[in-house]
N, C-alpha and C positions, 0 to 999 in steps of 0.2 A: 752431396752424399746423403743417402737416406737416414743413416744413423744421426748425422748432424741435424738434419731437418726434424727428427723426432725427439731431439734432446729435451726440448721444453715440455713435451707431453710426459716424458718419464719423470722429469724433475717436479712437475706439478703433483705427482703421486709420491714424492719423497724419495725417488730412486735416482741413482746416478749410474752411469755405465762407463766402461773402459773396454778397449779392444786389444786383443793379444794376437800376435802374428809371428810367423817364423822369419819375417823380414828383419834386416839389420836396423839398428837405430837410425842410420843415415838414410836408408830408404824410407822409413816411416816419417822422419823429419821432412823429407822432400814431399811426400804424399800429403802430410798435414798442412804444409805451407800452400801447396797448389789448390787444395780443396777447403782451406780455411776451417780445419778441424779444431774444435774447442774442447775435446775430451781426451783423456790419456790414451795414447797408442803405445802398447807395451811390446818390447822386442824380446823374442824368444828364439834367437838364431840357431840354437842347437836343438830346438823342439823339446827341451826337457820338461817344461811345464805342460806343454801339449800332450806329451806321453803320460805324464802323471795323472792327467784328467781323462785318459783313455779315449782321446778324440783324434789321434794321429791318423791321417789318411795314408795307410801303408801302400796303397796302389799308386800314389803320386810318384812320378819319375822326373828325371831331368831337373829343370829349373824349379819345378813345383815340389820336389822331394823335400819332405819335412813339414809340409803344410797340414793344417788341421781340417777336419770336416767343418763345413759352415754351420754355425749355430750359436746359441745363447745359453748361458747358465744364469739362473736367477738365484742370487745368494743373499741370505738375510744378514742382519747386523751382527749375528754371532758367527758368521762365516760358514753357515750350513747351506748347502745347495738345496733349494726348495723345488725348483723346476728345471727341466732340461729340454731344450728344443733344438734338435739337430736334424740335418738331412744328409743322405749318403753321398751326394755329389755337389761339387762347387757350382755347377750350372743350375742348381735348384736350391735357392736359399730363402729363408723367411725374411721378410722385411721387418724393420723395427716396429712399425705400426701393427703388423700382423702379430708380433709377440705381445705387444701391450694389449691387444684385443683378447689374447688368450689369458693374460694375467688379470685383466679388468674388462669383462665382457661389456659392461656399460659404456666403455670408451672405444668400442670396436669400430666406430664409423668415422672415417674422415670425410666421406661424402654420403649424403642421404637424399632420397626422393620418395615422395608419397605417390602411390599408384591407386587409382580408383578401382575397387574390386567389389563384386557382389557378395554379401553375407559375411564379410570380414574386412578388417583394416590391414593394409599392406604397405610396408615401407621397405624400399630397396636401399641397401647400404654397401659400402666397400671399404676395406681397411686402408687402401691407398688410392689417392687420386692419380699418381704417376708411379712408374716402376722402370727399372733398367732390365735388359735381358738377363735372365737367370733369377729374377726376383719372384717370390711367391706372394700372391695377393688373395685375400678372402673376399668372396662375394656373399652377401647376406640377404636373406628374405625374412624380415621381421613381420610376424603375423599375430593379429589379435582378434579373437573370436568373441562375439557377444555372449552374454550369459546363456547357458542351456543350449549352445550351439557347438557342434563338434565336427571334425573331419577325421577320416580314417587314416591310420598310419600305415606305412609300407609293411608288407607282410600279412596284411589282413586277407582273409579268404572270403570270396563271395561279394565283396564290396569294392568300390573304386577308391584307392588310397591317394593321398596327396603326393605329388611328384614334382620335383624341380628338374627340368630337362634343358640343358644348354646345347646350342649348336656348335659343332666342331669348327675350329678356325685354324688354318695353317699358322704355325709358329706359336700356338697356345696349347699347353698340355694341361688337361683337367685332372684333378684328383677326385676321389670318390665324394659323392654328396653325403653330408653329415646331418642326420635327423636327430632330434632329441629323444629321450626315453619317452615311451608312450604311457598312457593311462588305460586302465581296463574299465570299459563301460558295460553295464548290464542292461540289455534291452528286454524290458519286462514283457513286451507284447509277444516276443518270439522266444523268450527264455534262453537268451544267448549272450555270451560275453565276447566283446570285440575290443581290439586295441585302437585307441583314438588319441587325438590331440584336442585339448580344450584350453581356453584362456589365451595367454600370451606365450609364444614360443618362437624359435628361430630355426631356419634351415640355412646351412652354410656350404659353400663349395669353394675350395682353393684352386687356383690356377697358377701355372708358371709360364712366364714368357720365355720360350726356349731360345737360347743363343745360337751361335753359328753352327755347331756340329760339323765343323770343317768345310762347310759349304760357303764359297765366296759369294754366291748369290744371296743367301739368307743373311750373311754377315753384312752385305751392302745395305739390305733393307733396314737393319738395325743400327746403321751408322748415322741415322738422322731421326729427329723427333717425329712421331706420328701418333695418331689417335686410332685406337681399336674399339669397335663396338661389339660387345658380347651380347648376343641375343639368345633368347630361350623362351620357355613358357612354364607357367605354374598350373598344373592340372589338379583339380580337387572336386569333391562333392560335399557340400555342407548340409548338415542335417540338424534339426532340433528334436524335441521330444515327440513331435507328431508328424513332421514332414521331412522328406529328403528332397532337396532342391535339385534341379537339373545339373548334370556335370558341367563344370566350367573349365575352359582352357584360356588362360590369361597371358597375352604376350608381354615379355619383359625385356629390358635392355639396360646395360651398364656401359659407361664410357671410361676407357682407360688410356691414359697418355703413356706411351712407351718412349722413354728417353734414350738418347744414343749411348752406345758403349763408350767408356773411357779407354781409349786404346793407347793413350800416351803413357810411356814408361819413364822411370827415373833415368837420369843421365847414365850412359853406358858404364862409366867408371865405377858406379856403385850397384849395378844390377846383379841379380843372381846369375851365376855362371853355371852352365850345364856341365855336369861331371863327365869325366872321360868314360866312366862305366856306362852311363846312359847313352853316350854317343855310339858305343860299339854295338 
């Protein structure tokens, strides 16, 4: 389980975590035993705590009625919620490594690779080496420009902005690309102000490995481990104080291991039962 795998990374930052679920203590005990969980799993079978934190999934029906939206609260030592990371559906959930990357950007990379690139240093990274269907992973392009060199930011008029563009893949849902805030550069020669990136910055794009969506065919694909290659390109034009170099289109790729879904349920005697209301 990814939470268990990330436990040491959280604890190295002085953080501990616990999970809370609408499942009964018996179900959670069975789950913890099967997956060798070493952190607290807290039972909230009536969803009272889930409601009090305003994260109840009111659309969940049948056996899932009472479940929370998937996500994380970051609570300080005084009990104050400092950060909140939630997604609107259980088939799209942040991984623990993704969350630690948001809390500590310097720890964002579980995997890194250097890519040779003209006029800049480029390192590709990803928050997770592996993920289960429904997990959200961050892909990262770390860029460092030499002194006095800049690239144009998205939204610039009349110039070629830097752009991260990934190829679509069946079973992968991409979120919007996230660029940092730009700086304003004054071009003395033409008396113009333009938005640029300088120095060191990062571009990120989250993706979600989409699960079944009620398709037996897709569900079968995710029932075994496989490796997905995410390909794309980084387009940019680097300029210094006197020269704008030719536009560059740099091929990129990331490798992501997709783990099989855990389809095993707790023994029938302790499972959630579908209510008569939801069967009608």
